[in-house]
C-alpha positions as CSV (number, residue, x, y, z in Angstrom):
1,M,-212.8,-127.0,-84.4
2,E,-213.9,-126.0,-87.9
3,D,-216.9,-124.2,-86.2
4,K,-214.4,-121.8,-84.4
5,T,-212.0,-121.2,-87.0
6,Q,-214.9,-120.0,-89.3
7,E,-216.3,-117.7,-86.4
8,E,-212.9,-116.2,-85.8
9,I,-212.6,-115.7,-89.6
10,L,-216.2,-113.7,-89.4
11,N,-215.4,-112.0,-86.7
12,L,-211.9,-110.8,-88.2
13,T,-213.6,-110.0,-91.8
14,R,-216.4,-108.0,-89.6
15,E,-213.7,-105.8,-88.0
16,N,-211.5,-105.5,-91.5
17,N,-214.9,-104.1,-92.9
18,K,-215.5,-101.5,-90.2
19,I,-211.7,-100.6,-89.9
20,L,-212.2,-99.7,-94.1
21,R,-215.4,-98.5,-93.7
22,S,-213.9,-95.7,-91.0
23,M,-211.1,-95.0,-93.1
24,R,-213.5,-94.5,-96.2
25,G,-215.3,-92.1,-94.3
26,S,-212.1,-90.3,-93.2
27,Q,-211.3,-90.2,-97.0
28,R,-214.1,-88.6,-97.9
29,R,-214.2,-85.8,-95.3
30,T,-210.4,-85.3,-96.1
31,S,-211.2,-84.4,-99.5
32,F,-214.2,-82.5,-98.7
33,F,-212.1,-79.9,-96.4
34,Q,-209.0,-80.1,-98.6
35,A,-211.9,-78.8,-101.5
36,I,-213.4,-76.2,-99.3
37,Y,-209.3,-75.5,-98.1
38,W,-208.4,-75.0,-101.7
39,L,-211.9,-72.8,-102.8
40,F,-211.1,-70.3,-99.9
41,I,-207.5,-69.7,-101.2
42,I,-208.8,-68.9,-104.9
43,G,-211.5,-66.9,-103.2
44,S,-209.6,-65.0,-101.1
45,A,-206.6,-64.5,-104.2
46,M,-209.4,-63.4,-106.7
47,S,-211.5,-61.0,-104.2
48,A,-207.8,-59.3,-103.1
49,Y,-207.5,-58.8,-107.1
50,Y,-210.8,-57.5,-107.1
51,Y,-210.7,-55.0,-104.1
52,L,-206.9,-53.7,-104.9
53,Q,-207.2,-53.2,-108.7
54,P,-208.3,-49.6,-108.8
55,M,-205.9,-48.9,-106.6
56,F,-202.9,-50.7,-108.3
57,D,-204.6,-48.8,-111.3
58,S,-204.4,-45.3,-110.3
59,A,-200.6,-46.1,-109.0
60,M,-200.1,-47.0,-112.0
61,K,-201.7,-44.0,-113.7
62,G,-199.5,-41.7,-111.3
63,Y,-196.6,-43.5,-112.4
64,Q,-197.2,-43.0,-116.2
65,D,-198.5,-39.4,-115.7
66,T,-195.0,-38.9,-113.7
67,V,-193.3,-40.3,-116.7
68,S,-194.3,-38.4,-119.4
69,K,-193.9,-35.1,-117.1
70,I,-190.4,-35.7,-116.9
71,N,-189.9,-36.8,-120.7
72,D,-191.6,-33.7,-121.3
73,A,-189.2,-31.6,-119.0
74,S,-186.4,-33.4,-120.6
75,D,-188.0,-32.3,-124.5
76,A,-187.7,-28.8,-123.2
77,L,-184.3,-28.4,-121.7
78,P,-182.1,-26.5,-124.3
79,L,-179.3,-29.1,-124.9
80,K,-176.1,-27.0,-125.8
81,M,-173.2,-28.9,-127.6
82,D,-170.9,-27.7,-129.9
83,T,-169.9,-29.7,-132.8
84,E,-166.4,-30.6,-131.1
85,T,-168.1,-31.8,-128.4
86,V,-170.3,-34.3,-130.2
87,Q,-167.4,-35.6,-132.6
88,K,-165.7,-36.5,-129.3
89,M,-168.3,-38.6,-128.5
90,Q,-168.7,-40.1,-131.8
91,K,-165.0,-40.9,-131.5
92,A,-165.3,-42.4,-127.9
93,L,-168.8,-44.8,-129.1
94,G,-166.6,-45.7,-132.2
95,I,-169.3,-44.3,-134.5
């Protein structure tokens, strides 16, 4: 009777060991593929930045050129305000 119980315990132990080994292997594969997934995501973001940066730089340069042209044009406009208008504006602003 005791031999039967020991044999059952041995079989259960072997079965548990087999299950635990397969779980550990699954965990390793999952970790490996998760690392590859994140490397792909980070690499894609970095390569997109590398290839799109010249476009962003040229767009920003165009924006800055446009703003500077607008500022230059506004400086060239003659502003005609008489002293009465300036005084009304100062009074309205509380200056």
